[in-house]
All heavy atoms as a GROMACS GRO file, in nm:
protein
  602
    1MET      N    1   2.684  -0.116  -0.350
    1MET     CA    2   2.541  -0.088  -0.338
    1MET      C    3   2.470  -0.139  -0.462
    1MET      O    4   2.506  -0.107  -0.574
    1MET     CB    5   2.520   0.062  -0.321
    1MET     CG    6   2.377   0.102  -0.310
    1MET     SD    7   2.369   0.281  -0.279
    1MET     CE    8   2.196   0.302  -0.287
    2LYS      N    9   2.366  -0.219  -0.441
    2LYS     CA   10   2.289  -0.269  -0.553
    2LYS      C   11   2.199  -0.160  -0.608
    2LYS      O   12   2.149  -0.076  -0.533
    2LYS     CB   13   2.202  -0.388  -0.510
    2LYS     CG   14   2.274  -0.518  -0.506
    2LYS     CD   15   2.174  -0.628  -0.486
    2LYS     CE   16   2.236  -0.759  -0.527
    2LYS     NZ   17   2.140  -0.868  -0.518
    3ASN      N   18   2.178  -0.163  -0.736
    3ASN     CA   19   2.090  -0.066  -0.799
    3ASN      C   20   1.979  -0.140  -0.873
    3ASN      O   21   1.945  -0.106  -0.985
    3ASN     CB   22   2.169   0.025  -0.894
    3ASN     CG   23   2.097   0.156  -0.918
    3ASN    OD1   24   1.999   0.186  -0.852
    3ASN    ND2   25   2.146   0.232  -1.013
    4ASP      N   26   1.926  -0.245  -0.808
    4ASP     CA   27   1.820  -0.324  -0.869
    4ASP      C   28   1.690  -0.244  -0.872
    4ASP      O   29   1.654  -0.178  -0.776
    4ASP     CB   30   1.796  -0.453  -0.791
    4ASP     CG   31   1.917  -0.546  -0.795
    4ASP    OD1   32   1.994  -0.537  -0.892
    4ASP    OD2   33   1.932  -0.627  -0.702
    5LYS      N   34   1.621  -0.254  -0.984
    5LYS     CA   35   1.492  -0.188  -0.996
    5LYS      C   36   1.384  -0.275  -0.932
    5LYS      O   37   1.381  -0.395  -0.951
    5LYS     CB   38   1.459  -0.164  -1.144
    5LYS     CG   39   1.331  -0.089  -1.163
    5LYS     CD   40   1.307  -0.052  -1.306
    5LYS     CE   41   1.170   0.014  -1.313
    5LYS     NZ   42   1.154   0.102  -1.422
    6ILE      N   43   1.301  -0.212  -0.853
    6ILE     CA   44   1.190  -0.282  -0.790
    6ILE      C   45   1.075  -0.286  -0.889
    6ILE      O   46   1.034  -0.183  -0.942
    6ILE     CB   47   1.148  -0.212  -0.660
    6ILE    CG1   48   1.263  -0.216  -0.560
    6ILE    CG2   49   1.023  -0.276  -0.602
    6ILE    CD1   50   1.238  -0.134  -0.435
    7GLU      N   51   1.023  -0.406  -0.913
    7GLU     CA   52   0.908  -0.420  -1.001
    7GLU      C   53   0.784  -0.440  -0.916
    7GLU      O   54   0.788  -0.507  -0.813
    7GLU     CB   55   0.928  -0.538  -1.095
    7GLU     CG   56   1.044  -0.518  -1.190
    7GLU     CD   57   1.062  -0.634  -1.285
    7GLU    OE1   58   0.971  -0.721  -1.292
    7GLU    OE2   59   1.165  -0.639  -1.352
    8PHE      N   60   0.675  -0.379  -0.959
    8PHE     CA   61   0.550  -0.394  -0.885
    8PHE      C   62   0.433  -0.393  -0.981
    8PHE      O   63   0.441  -0.340  -1.092
    8PHE     CB   64   0.533  -0.282  -0.782
    8PHE     CG   65   0.516  -0.145  -0.843
    8PHE    CD1   66   0.390  -0.096  -0.871
    8PHE    CD2   67   0.626  -0.068  -0.873
    8PHE    CE1   68   0.374   0.029  -0.927
    8PHE    CE2   69   0.611   0.058  -0.929
    8PHE     CZ   70   0.484   0.106  -0.957
    9GLU      N   71   0.326  -0.455  -0.938
    9GLU     CA   72   0.201  -0.451  -1.013
    9GLU      C   73   0.088  -0.434  -0.912
    9GLU      O   74   0.074  -0.515  -0.820
    9GLU     CB   75   0.180  -0.579  -1.093
    9GLU     CG   76   0.052  -0.578  -1.173
    9GLU     CD   77   0.030  -0.706  -1.253
    9GLU    OE1   78   0.117  -0.794  -1.254
    9GLU    OE2   79  -0.077  -0.714  -1.316
   10ILE      N   80   0.010  -0.328  -0.930
   10ILE     CA   81  -0.106  -0.308  -0.845
   10ILE      C   82  -0.215  -0.401  -0.898
   10ILE      O   83  -0.267  -0.382  -1.007
   10ILE     CB   84  -0.152  -0.161  -0.846
   10ILE    CG1   85  -0.041  -0.072  -0.790
   10ILE    CG2   86  -0.281  -0.145  -0.765
   10ILE    CD1   87  -0.070   0.077  -0.797
   11MET      N   88  -0.244  -0.505  -0.819
   11MET     CA   89  -0.342  -0.605  -0.859
   11MET      C   90  -0.485  -0.557  -0.835
   11MET      O   91  -0.575  -0.590  -0.912
   11MET     CB   92  -0.319  -0.736  -0.782
   11MET     CG   93  -0.176  -0.787  -0.787
   11MET     SD   94  -0.116  -0.823  -0.953
   11MET     CE   95  -0.203  -0.974  -0.986
   12GLU      N   96  -0.503  -0.480  -0.728
   12GLU     CA   97  -0.636  -0.427  -0.695
   12GLU      C   98  -0.621  -0.298  -0.616
   12GLU      O   99  -0.548  -0.295  -0.518
   12GLU     CB  100  -0.714  -0.529  -0.613
   12GLU     CG  101  -0.854  -0.484  -0.576
   12GLU     CD  102  -0.929  -0.586  -0.491
   12GLU    OE1  103  -0.883  -0.701  -0.479
   12GLU    OE2  104  -1.034  -0.548  -0.437
   13ASN      N  105  -0.689  -0.194  -0.660
   13ASN     CA  106  -0.693  -0.070  -0.585
   13ASN      C  107  -0.810  -0.079  -0.489
   13ASN      O  108  -0.925  -0.085  -0.531
   13ASN     CB  109  -0.709   0.050  -0.679
   13ASN     CG  110  -0.707   0.181  -0.604
   13ASN    OD1  111  -0.803   0.215  -0.537
   13ASN    ND2  112  -0.597   0.251  -0.614
   14ILE      N  113  -0.780  -0.084  -0.361
   14ILE     CA  114  -0.885  -0.103  -0.260
   14ILE      C  115  -0.946   0.030  -0.219
   14ILE      O  116  -1.067   0.041  -0.206
   14ILE     CB  117  -0.829  -0.180  -0.139
   14ILE    CG1  118  -0.785  -0.318  -0.186
   14ILE    CG2  119  -0.932  -0.189  -0.028
   14ILE    CD1  120  -0.704  -0.396  -0.087
   15GLY      N  121  -0.862   0.132  -0.200
   15GLY     CA  122  -0.918   0.261  -0.164
   15GLY      C  123  -0.815   0.368  -0.140
   15GLY      O  124  -0.697   0.340  -0.121
   16VAL      N  125  -0.860   0.492  -0.144
   16VAL     CA  126  -0.775   0.609  -0.119
   16VAL      C  127  -0.813   0.665   0.018
   16VAL      O  128  -0.931   0.689   0.045
   16VAL     CB  129  -0.794   0.716  -0.228
   16VAL    CG1  130  -0.718   0.843  -0.195
   16VAL    CG2  131  -0.752   0.662  -0.365
   17LEU      N  132  -0.712   0.683   0.103
   17LEU     CA  133  -0.735   0.735   0.238
   17LEU      C  134  -0.728   0.887   0.243
   17LEU      O  135  -0.785   0.950   0.332
   17LEU     CB  136  -0.634   0.675   0.335
   17LEU     CG  137  -0.646   0.523   0.348
   17LEU    CD1  138  -0.517   0.464   0.398
   17LEU    CD2  139  -0.759   0.489   0.440
   18GLY      N  140  -0.654   0.947   0.150
   18GLY     CA  141  -0.641   1.093   0.149
   18GLY      C  142  -0.552   1.137   0.035
   18GLY      O  143  -0.483   1.057  -0.028
   19THR      N  144  -0.553   1.268   0.010
   19THR     CA  145  -0.472   1.328  -0.096
   19THR      C  146  -0.401   1.449  -0.038
   19THR      O  147  -0.462   1.529   0.032
   19THR     CB  148  -0.560   1.373  -0.214
   19THR    OG1  149  -0.636   1.261  -0.261
   19THR    CG2  150  -0.476   1.428  -0.329
   20ASN      N  151  -0.270   1.463  -0.068
   20ASN     CA  152  -0.196   1.579  -0.018
   20ASN      C  153  -0.202   1.692  -0.122
   20ASN      O  154  -0.248   1.671  -0.234
   20ASN     CB  155  -0.054   1.541   0.023
   20ASN     CG  156   0.040   1.514  -0.093
   20ASN    OD1  157   0.019   1.558  -0.205
   20ASN    ND2  158   0.147   1.443  -0.066
   21PRO      N  159  -0.156   1.812  -0.085
   21PRO     CA  160  -0.164   1.926  -0.178
   21PRO      C  161  -0.091   1.906  -0.311
   21PRO      O  162  -0.126   1.971  -0.410
   21PRO     CB  163  -0.102   2.041  -0.098
   21PRO     CG  164  -0.122   2.003   0.045
   21PRO     CD  165  -0.110   1.853   0.048
   22LYS      N  166   0.007   1.818  -0.316
   22LYS     CA  167   0.080   1.793  -0.442
   22LYS      C  168   0.012   1.689  -0.529
   22LYS      O  169   0.062   1.653  -0.635
   22LYS     CB  170   0.224   1.751  -0.413
   22LYS     CG  171   0.306   1.862  -0.351
   22LYS     CD  172   0.450   1.822  -0.335
   22LYS     CE  173   0.531   1.937  -0.277
   22LYS     NZ  174   0.673   1.905  -0.265
   23GLY      N  175  -0.101   1.636  -0.483
   23GLY     CA  176  -0.177   1.539  -0.561
   23GLY      C  177  -0.144   1.393  -0.533
   23GLY      O  178  -0.204   1.304  -0.590
   24TRP      N  179  -0.046   1.369  -0.445
   24TRP     CA  180  -0.013   1.232  -0.408
   24TRP      C  181  -0.126   1.177  -0.321
   24TRP      O  182  -0.184   1.249  -0.240
   24TRP     CB  183   0.119   1.227  -0.332
   24TRP     CG  184   0.239   1.239  -0.420
   24TRP    CD1  185   0.266   1.338  -0.509
   24TRP    CD2  186   0.350   1.150  -0.426
   24TRP    NE1  187   0.386   1.318  -0.570
   24TRP    CE2  188   0.440   1.203  -0.520
   24TRP    CE3  189   0.382   1.032  -0.361
   24TRP    CZ2  190   0.559   1.139  -0.552
   24TRP    CZ3  191   0.501   0.970  -0.391
   24TRP    CH2  192   0.589   1.023  -0.487
   25THR      N  193  -0.155   1.049  -0.338
   25THR     CA  194  -0.262   0.986  -0.261
   25THR      C  195  -0.206   0.878  -0.169
   25THR      O  196  -0.115   0.805  -0.207
   25THR     CB  197  -0.367   0.924  -0.354
   25THR    OG1  198  -0.303   0.838  -0.447
   25THR    CG2  199  -0.446   1.031  -0.427
   26LYS      N  200  -0.262   0.871  -0.049
   26LYS     CA  201  -0.231   0.761   0.043
   26LYS      C  202  -0.334   0.654   0.013
   26LYS      O  203  -0.454   0.677   0.026
   26LYS     CB  204  -0.238   0.805   0.188
   26LYS     CG  205  -0.191   0.697   0.285
   26LYS     CD  206  -0.186   0.746   0.428
   26LYS     CE  207  -0.099   0.866   0.450
   26LYS     NZ  208   0.042   0.850   0.446
   27GLU      N  209  -0.286   0.536  -0.032
   27GLU     CA  210  -0.376   0.432  -0.080
   27GLU      C  211  -0.349   0.300  -0.010
   27GLU      O  212  -0.238   0.272   0.034
   27GLU     CB  213  -0.355   0.409  -0.231
   27GLU     CG  214  -0.378   0.530  -0.316
   27GLU     CD  215  -0.356   0.503  -0.463
   27GLU    OE1  216  -0.350   0.384  -0.505
   27GLU    OE2  217  -0.345   0.601  -0.539
   28ILE      N  218  -0.455   0.218  -0.006
   28ILE     CA  219  -0.438   0.079   0.030
   28ILE      C  220  -0.470  -0.001  -0.095
   28ILE      O  221  -0.574   0.018  -0.158
   28ILE     CB  222  -0.521   0.035   0.153
   28ILE    CG1  223  -0.489  -0.110   0.186
   28ILE    CG2  224  -0.668   0.060   0.132
   28ILE    CD1  225  -0.524  -0.151   0.327
   29ASN      N  226  -0.375  -0.084  -0.134
   29ASN     CA  227  -0.386  -0.164  -0.256
   29ASN      C  228  -0.339  -0.305  -0.229
   29ASN      O  229  -0.271  -0.332  -0.130
   29ASN     CB  230  -0.298  -0.104  -0.368
   29ASN     CG  231  -0.338   0.035  -0.406
   29ASN    OD1  232  -0.454   0.061  -0.435
   29ASN    ND2  233  -0.243   0.127  -0.408
   30LEU      N  234  -0.370  -0.394  -0.322
   30LEU     CA  235  -0.314  -0.527  -0.323
   30LEU      C  236  -0.204  -0.523  -0.429
   30LEU      O  237  -0.232  -0.499  -0.547
   30LEU     CB  238  -0.423  -0.629  -0.358
   30LEU     CG  239  -0.401  -0.772  -0.319
   30LEU    CD1  240  -0.372  -0.786  -0.170
   30LEU    CD2  241  -0.523  -0.856  -0.355
   31VAL      N  242  -0.078  -0.540  -0.387
   31VAL     CA  243   0.036  -0.520  -0.476
   31VAL      C  244   0.125  -0.643  -0.478
   31VAL      O  245   0.156  -0.703  -0.374
   31VAL     CB  246   0.121  -0.397  -0.431
   31VAL    CG1  247   0.240  -0.376  -0.522
   31VAL    CG2  248   0.034  -0.271  -0.429
   32SER      N  249   0.168  -0.680  -0.599
   32SER     CA  250   0.268  -0.784  -0.617
   32SER      C  251   0.403  -0.716  -0.636
   32SER      O  252   0.419  -0.634  -0.727
   32SER     CB  253   0.235  -0.870  -0.740
   32SER     OG  254   0.342  -0.956  -0.770
   33TRP      N  255   0.499  -0.748  -0.548
   33TRP     CA  256   0.633  -0.690  -0.555
   33TRP      C  257   0.729  -0.793  -0.612
   33TRP      O  258   0.738  -0.904  -0.562
   33TRP     CB  259   0.680  -0.646  -0.416
   33TRP     CG  260   0.597  -0.536  -0.359
   33TRP    CD1  261   0.494  -0.547  -0.271
   33TRP    CD2  262   0.608  -0.398  -0.390
   33TRP    NE1  263   0.441  -0.424  -0.244
   33TRP    CE2  264   0.509  -0.330  -0.316
   33TRP    CE3  265   0.692  -0.323  -0.472
   33TRP    CZ2  266   0.491  -0.193  -0.322
   33TRP    CZ3  267   0.674  -0.186  -0.477
   33TRP    CH2  268   0.576  -0.123  -0.402
   34ASN      N  269   0.800  -0.757  -0.719
   34ASN     CA  270   0.901  -0.844  -0.782
   34ASN      C  271   0.847  -0.982  -0.813
   34ASN      O  272   0.914  -1.083  -0.794
   34ASN     CB  273   1.026  -0.853  -0.693
   34ASN     CG  274   1.095  -0.719  -0.680
   34ASN    OD1  275   1.103  -0.643  -0.776
   34ASN    ND2  276   1.143  -0.688  -0.562
   35GLY      N  277   0.722  -0.988  -0.861
   35GLY     CA  278   0.663  -1.114  -0.905
   35GLY      C  279   0.615  -1.204  -0.792
   35GLY      O  280   0.570  -1.316  -0.818
   36ARG      N  281   0.623  -1.158  -0.670
   36ARG     CA  282   0.579  -1.240  -0.557
   36ARG      C  283   0.427  -1.231  -0.542
   36ARG      O  284   0.363  -1.143  -0.598
   36ARG     CB  285   0.646  -1.192  -0.429
   36ARG     CG  286   0.796  -1.214  -0.431
   36ARG     CD  287   0.855  -1.182  -0.294
   36ARG     NE  288   1.000  -1.191  -0.297
   36ARG     CZ  289   1.082  -1.090  -0.289
   36ARG    NH1  290   1.036  -0.966  -0.275
   36ARG    NH2  291   1.212  -1.108  -0.293
   37PRO      N  292   0.370  -1.321  -0.460
   37PRO     CA  293   0.225  -1.313  -0.436
   37PRO      C  294   0.189  -1.177  -0.378
   37PRO      O  295   0.266  -1.120  -0.300
   37PRO     CB  296   0.200  -1.425  -0.334
   37PRO     CG  297   0.311  -1.523  -0.356
   37PRO     CD  298   0.430  -1.438  -0.395
   38PRO      N  299   0.072  -1.125  -0.415
   38PRO     CA  300   0.035  -0.991  -0.368
   38PRO      C  301   0.011  -0.985  -0.219
   38PRO      O  302  -0.030  -1.083  -0.156
   38PRO     CB  303  -0.093  -0.960  -0.447
   38PRO     CG  304  -0.143  -1.090  -0.496
   38PRO     CD  305  -0.026  -1.182  -0.504
   39LYS      N  306   0.042  -0.866  -0.163
   39LYS     CA  307   0.017  -0.835  -0.022
   39LYS      C  308  -0.058  -0.702  -0.016
   39LYS      O  309  -0.054  -0.623  -0.110
   39LYS     CB  310   0.148  -0.822   0.056
   39LYS     CG  311   0.223  -0.950   0.075
   39LYS     CD  312   0.343  -0.928   0.164
   39LYS     CE  313   0.417  -1.058   0.188
   39LYS     NZ  314   0.528  -1.040   0.280
   40PHE      N  315  -0.124  -0.680   0.096
   40PHE     CA  316  -0.187  -0.552   0.118
   40PHE      C  317  -0.076  -0.449   0.138
   40PHE      O  318   0.024  -0.476   0.203
   40PHE     CB  319  -0.279  -0.556   0.239
   40PHE     CG  320  -0.401  -0.641   0.215
   40PHE    CD1  321  -0.403  -0.773   0.254
   40PHE    CD2  322  -0.511  -0.589   0.149
   40PHE    CE1  323  -0.513  -0.853   0.231
   40PHE    CE2  324  -0.622  -0.668   0.125
   40PHE     CZ  325  -0.623  -0.800   0.166
   41ASP      N  326  -0.094  -0.332   0.080
   41ASP     CA  327   0.011  -0.231   0.078
   41ASP      C  328  -0.050  -0.095   0.107
   41ASP      O  329  -0.148  -0.056   0.044
   41ASP     CB  330   0.075  -0.232  -0.061
   41ASP     CG  331   0.192  -0.139  -0.071
   41ASP    OD1  332   0.302  -0.177  -0.031
   41ASP    OD2  333   0.172  -0.025  -0.119
   42LEU      N  334   0.010  -0.025   0.201
   42LEU     CA  335  -0.036   0.109   0.239
   42LEU      C  336   0.080   0.205   0.220
   42LEU      O  337   0.184   0.192   0.284
   42LEU     CB  338  -0.081   0.109   0.386
   42LEU     CG  339  -0.130   0.239   0.445
   42LEU    CD1  340  -0.254   0.289   0.373
   42LEU    CD2  341  -0.159   0.221   0.593
   43ARG      N  342   0.064   0.303   0.128
   43ARG     CA  343   0.171   0.400   0.101
   43ARG      C  344   0.118   0.516   0.019
   43ARG      O  345   0.008   0.511  -0.034
   43ARG     CB  346   0.290   0.335   0.031
   43ARG     CG  347   0.269   0.300  -0.114
   43ARG     CD  348   0.390   0.231  -0.179
   43ARG     NE  349   0.418   0.106  -0.113
   43ARG     CZ  350   0.532   0.079  -0.047
   43ARG    NH1  351   0.629   0.167  -0.045
   43ARG    NH2  352   0.550  -0.037   0.013
   44ASP      N  353   0.202   0.619   0.004
   44ASP     CA  354   0.172   0.734  -0.081
   44ASP      C  355   0.215   0.704  -0.224
   44ASP      O  356   0.321   0.644  -0.246
   44ASP     CB  357   0.247   0.858  -0.033
   44ASP     CG  358   0.196   0.912   0.100
   44ASP    OD1  359   0.077   0.891   0.130
   44ASP    OD2  360   0.274   0.972   0.174
   45TRP      N  361   0.131   0.747  -0.318
   45TRP     CA  362   0.159   0.727  -0.460
   45TRP      C  363   0.148   0.860  -0.535
   45TRP      O  364   0.059   0.940  -0.507
   45TRP     CB  365   0.059   0.630  -0.522
   45TRP     CG  366   0.077   0.488  -0.478
   45TRP    CD1  367   0.015   0.428  -0.372
   45TRP    CD2  368   0.160   0.389  -0.538
   45TRP    NE1  369   0.055   0.297  -0.362
   45TRP    CE2  370   0.145   0.271  -0.463
   45TRP    CE3  371   0.247   0.390  -0.646
   45TRP    CZ2  372   0.213   0.154  -0.494
   45TRP    CZ3  373   0.314   0.273  -0.677
   45TRP    CH2  374   0.297   0.157  -0.602
   46ALA      N  375   0.236   0.878  -0.634
   46ALA     CA  376   0.222   0.992  -0.726
   46ALA      C  377   0.093   0.974  -0.805
   46ALA      O  378   0.043   0.862  -0.818
   46ALA     CB  379   0.342   0.997  -0.820
   47PRO      N  380   0.039   1.083  -0.859
   47PRO     CA  381  -0.088   1.072  -0.932
   47PRO      C  382  -0.089   0.967  -1.042
   47PRO      O  383  -0.191   0.902  -1.065
   47PRO     CB  384  -0.108   1.212  -0.990
   47PRO     CG  385  -0.037   1.302  -0.893
   47PRO     CD  386   0.083   1.222  -0.847
   48ASP      N  387   0.024   0.945  -1.110
   48ASP     CA  388   0.027   0.846  -1.218
   48ASP      C  389   0.084   0.710  -1.174
   48ASP      O  390   0.108   0.623  -1.256
   48ASP     CB  391   0.108   0.900  -1.336
   48ASP     CG  392   0.254   0.924  -1.302
   48ASP    OD1  393   0.295   0.904  -1.186
   48ASP    OD2  394   0.329   0.964  -1.394
   49HIS      N  395   0.106   0.693  -1.045
   49HIS     CA  396   0.161   0.569  -0.986
   49HIS      C  397   0.301   0.536  -1.036
   49HIS      O  398   0.344   0.421  -1.026
   49HIS     CB  399   0.067   0.450  -1.007
   49HIS     CG  400  -0.057   0.459  -0.924
   49HIS    ND1  401  -0.180   0.483  -0.980
   49HIS    CD2  402  -0.077   0.448  -0.790
   49HIS    CE1  403  -0.271   0.487  -0.884
   49HIS    NE2  404  -0.212   0.467  -0.767
   50SER      N  405   0.372   0.635  -1.090
   50SER     CA  406   0.509   0.609  -1.137
   50SER      C  407   0.611   0.620  -1.023
   50SER      O  408   0.721   0.567  -1.035
   50SER     CB  409   0.547   0.707  -1.248
   50SER     OG  410   0.550   0.840  -1.197
   51LYS      N  411   0.574   0.689  -0.916
   51LYS     CA  412   0.662   0.704  -0.800
   51LYS      C  413   0.581   0.672  -0.675
   51LYS      O  414   0.459   0.687  -0.674
   51LYS     CB  415   0.716   0.846  -0.790
   51LYS     CG  416   0.807   0.886  -0.903
   51LYS     CD  417   0.855   1.026  -0.885
   51LYS     CE  418   0.942   1.068  -1.003
   51LYS     NZ  419   0.985   1.207  -0.989
   52MET      N  420   0.654   0.629  -0.571
   52MET     CA  421   0.587   0.595  -0.446
   52MET      C  422   0.670   0.639  -0.328
   52MET      O  423   0.791   0.656  -0.340
   52MET     CB  424   0.564   0.444  -0.439
   52MET     CG  425   0.693   0.364  -0.428
   52MET     SD  426   0.676   0.192  -0.467
   52MET     CE  427   0.694   0.196  -0.643
   53GLY      N  428   0.604   0.657  -0.217
   53GLY     CA  429   0.671   0.686  -0.092
   53GLY      C  430   0.697   0.556  -0.016
   53GLY      O  431   0.658   0.448  -0.060
   54LYS      N  432   0.762   0.568   0.098
   54LYS     CA  433   0.781   0.451   0.182
   54LYS      C  434   0.645   0.404   0.231
   54LYS      O  435   0.555   0.483   0.252
   54LYS     CB  436   0.872   0.484   0.301
   54LYS     CG  437   1.015   0.508   0.258
   54LYS     CD  438   1.103   0.531   0.378
   54LYS     CE  439   1.246   0.552   0.331
   54LYS     NZ  440   1.337   0.574   0.442
   55GLY      N  441   0.635   0.274   0.249
   55GLY     CA  442   0.506   0.221   0.288
   55GLY      C  443   0.518   0.099   0.376
   55GLY      O  444   0.625   0.066   0.428
   56LEU      N  445   0.407   0.033   0.388
   56LEU     CA  446   0.393  -0.082   0.475
   56LEU      C  447   0.318  -0.191   0.400
   56LEU      O  448   0.214  -0.165   0.340
   56LEU     CB  449   0.312  -0.039   0.599
   56LEU     CG  450   0.279  -0.141   0.703
   56LEU    CD1  451   0.405  -0.184   0.776
   56LEU    CD2  452   0.181  -0.080   0.801
   57THR      N  453   0.372  -0.314   0.400
   57THR     CA  454   0.302  -0.426   0.341
   57THR      C  455   0.254  -0.519   0.452
   57THR      O  456   0.322  -0.536   0.553
   57THR     CB  457   0.391  -0.504   0.241
   57THR    OG1  458   0.507  -0.551   0.308
   57THR    CG2  459   0.430  -0.419   0.124
   58LEU      N  460   0.137  -0.576   0.431
   58LEU     CA  461   0.075  -0.661   0.531
   58LEU      C  462   0.022  -0.789   0.467
   58LEU      O  463  -0.034  -0.785   0.358
   58LEU     CB  464  -0.042  -0.588   0.597
   58LEU     CG  465  -0.013  -0.456   0.668
   58LEU    CD1  466  -0.142  -0.383   0.700
   58LEU    CD2  467   0.068  -0.482   0.794
   59THR      N  468   0.039  -0.901   0.539
   59THR     CA  469  -0.020  -1.027   0.495
   59THR      C  470  -0.169  -1.028   0.529
   59THR      O  471  -0.217  -0.940   0.601
   59THR     CB  472   0.046  -1.146   0.567
   59THR    OG1  473   0.017  -1.135   0.707
   59THR    CG2  474   0.198  -1.149   0.544
   60ASN      N  475  -0.241  -1.126   0.480
   60ASN     CA  476  -0.382  -1.139   0.514
   60ASN      C  477  -0.401  -1.147   0.665
   60ASN      O  478  -0.493  -1.086   0.720
   60ASN     CB  479  -0.443  -1.263   0.449
   60ASN     CG  480  -0.458  -1.249   0.299
   60ASN    OD1  481  -0.440  -1.142   0.243
   60ASN    ND2  482  -0.492  -1.358   0.234
   61GLU      N  483  -0.317  -1.224   0.732
   61GLU     CA  484  -0.327  -1.240   0.876
   61GLU      C  485  -0.305  -1.108   0.949
   61GLU      O  486  -0.374  -1.076   1.045
   61GLU     CB  487  -0.227  -1.346   0.926
   61GLU     CG  488  -0.254  -1.487   0.878
   61GLU     CD  489  -0.207  -1.513   0.735
   61GLU    OE1  490  -0.126  -1.434   0.679
   61GLU    OE2  491  -0.252  -1.614   0.677
   62GLU      N  492  -0.208  -1.030   0.902
   62GLU     CA  493  -0.180  -0.901   0.964
   62GLU      C  494  -0.294  -0.802   0.942
   62GLU      O  495  -0.329  -0.725   1.032
   62GLU     CB  496  -0.048  -0.844   0.911
   62GLU     CG  497   0.072  -0.923   0.957
   62GLU     CD  498   0.200  -0.889   0.882
   62GLU    OE1  499   0.194  -0.850   0.763
   62GLU    OE2  500   0.308  -0.902   0.942
   63VAL      N  501  -0.356  -0.806   0.824
   63VAL     CA  502  -0.471  -0.718   0.798
   63VAL      C  503  -0.587  -0.757   0.888
   63VAL      O  504  -0.655  -0.670   0.944
   63VAL     CB  505  -0.512  -0.723   0.649
   63VAL    CG1  506  -0.648  -0.659   0.627
   63VAL    CG2  507  -0.408  -0.654   0.562
   64ASN      N  508  -0.609  -0.887   0.906
   64ASN     CA  509  -0.717  -0.930   0.996
   64ASN      C  510  -0.691  -0.887   1.139
   64ASN      O  511  -0.783  -0.844   1.209
   64ASN     CB  512  -0.736  -1.082   0.987
   64ASN     CG  513  -0.809  -1.122   0.861
   64ASN    OD1  514  -0.893  -1.049   0.810
   64ASN    ND2  515  -0.777  -1.239   0.809
   65ALA      N  516  -0.566  -0.896   1.184
   65ALA     CA  517  -0.531  -0.852   1.319
   65ALA      C  518  -0.551  -0.701   1.332
   65ALA      O  519  -0.606  -0.653   1.433
   65ALA     CB  520  -0.387  -0.890   1.352
   66LEU      N  521  -0.510  -0.624   1.231
   66LEU     CA  522  -0.529  -0.479   1.233
   66LEU      C  523  -0.678  -0.443   1.235
   66LEU      O  524  -0.721  -0.355   1.309
   66LEU     CB  525  -0.460  -0.415   1.112
   66LEU     CG  526  -0.475  -0.264   1.098
   66LEU    CD1  527  -0.418  -0.191   1.219
   66LEU    CD2  528  -0.408  -0.218   0.969
   67LYS      N  529  -0.756  -0.514   1.155
   67LYS     CA  530  -0.901  -0.491   1.152
   67LYS      C  531  -0.961  -0.513   1.290
   67LYS      O  532  -1.044  -0.433   1.335
   67LYS     CB  533  -0.964  -0.584   1.049
   67LYS     CG  534  -1.112  -0.570   1.034
   67LYS     CD  535  -1.163  -0.668   0.929
   67LYS     CE  536  -1.314  -0.667   0.924
   67LYS     NZ  537  -1.367  -0.767   0.831
   68GLU      N  538  -0.919  -0.618   1.356
   68GLU     CA  539  -0.970  -0.648   1.490
   68GLU      C  540  -0.931  -0.538   1.589
   68GLU      O  541  -1.013  -0.491   1.668
   68GLU     CB  542  -0.917  -0.783   1.538
   68GLU     CG  543  -0.963  -0.824   1.675
   68GLU     CD  544  -1.114  -0.848   1.684
   68GLU    OE1  545  -1.175  -0.885   1.583
   68GLU    OE2  546  -1.168  -0.827   1.794
   69ILE      N  547  -0.806  -0.495   1.584
   69ILE     CA  548  -0.760  -0.387   1.673
   69ILE      C  549  -0.838  -0.259   1.647
   69ILE      O  550  -0.885  -0.193   1.741
   69ILE     CB  551  -0.608  -0.364   1.655
   69ILE    CG1  552  -0.530  -0.486   1.708
   69ILE    CG2  553  -0.563  -0.236   1.723
   69ILE    CD1  554  -0.386  -0.489   1.667
   70LEU      N  555  -0.856  -0.222   1.520
   70LEU     CA  556  -0.926  -0.098   1.487
   70LEU      C  557  -1.074  -0.105   1.528
   70LEU      O  558  -1.131  -0.005   1.571
   70LEU     CB  559  -0.914  -0.069   1.339
   70LEU     CG  560  -0.775  -0.029   1.288
   70LEU    CD1  561  -0.775  -0.017   1.137
   70LEU    CD2  562  -0.726   0.098   1.353
   71SER      N  563  -1.133  -0.223   1.517
   71SER     CA  564  -1.275  -0.235   1.552
   71SER      C  565  -1.297  -0.216   1.703
   71SER      O  566  -1.407  -0.182   1.745
   71SER     CB  567  -1.330  -0.370   1.508
   71SER     OG  568  -1.280  -0.475   1.589
   72GLN      N  569  -1.192  -0.238   1.782
   72GLN     CA  570  -1.204  -0.221   1.927
   72GLN      C  571  -1.174  -0.079   1.974
   72GLN      O  572  -1.196  -0.046   2.091
   72GLN     CB  573  -1.110  -0.320   1.998
   72GLN     CG  574  -1.148  -0.463   1.976
   72GLN     CD  575  -1.046  -0.561   2.033
   72GLN    OE1  576  -0.964  -0.522   2.114
   72GLN    NE2  577  -1.053  -0.685   1.991
   73MET      N  578  -1.125   0.005   1.885
   73MET     CA  579  -1.092   0.142   1.921
   73MET      C  580  -1.216   0.229   1.923
   73MET      O  581  -1.308   0.210   1.844
   73MET     CB  582  -0.993   0.201   1.820
   73MET     CG  583  -0.856   0.138   1.826
   73MET     SD  584  -0.746   0.204   1.698
   73MET     CE  585  -0.737   0.376   1.740
   74GLU      N  586  -1.216   0.324   2.013
   74GLU     CA  587  -1.322   0.424   2.014
   74GLU      C  588  -1.263   0.553   1.957
   74GLU      O  589  -1.182   0.619   2.020
   74GLU     CB  590  -1.371   0.447   2.157
   74GLU     CG  591  -1.446   0.328   2.212
   74GLU     CD  592  -1.506   0.357   2.349
   74GLU    OE1  593  -1.547   0.472   2.373
   74GLU    OE2  594  -1.512   0.263   2.428
   75ILE      N  595  -1.304   0.583   1.837
   75ILE     CA  596  -1.249   0.700   1.768
   75ILE      C  597  -1.354   0.810   1.763
   75ILE      O  598  -1.466   0.788   1.736
   75ILE     CB  599  -1.204   0.663   1.624
   75ILE    CG1  600  -1.101   0.552   1.631
   75ILE    CG2  601  -1.150   0.785   1.554
   75ILE    CD1  602  -1.060   0.498   1.498
   0.00000   0.00000   0.00000
C-alpha cells in the first residue's frame, strides 16, 4: 500500500454551500492536486483546510454540463 501524501493548493475559493455543527464547510473551489492544472472541486473541509472529506472534481466542461442541468430543474 502506497503512503504518498496528496498535495493540493486551493487556487480560488468560489463559495461555501453550508457548514455542519463541527464547523466543517462544504465548499466549491478551484484546486490544483499534486501540481496538476486546477479543477473545480466540491467537498467538505475542516475550518483550517488542513483536513478534507471525500469529494468530487470536475473539469470546465463538466461544470458547464452541470450548470445546464441545474438550470433546467424546477426546485
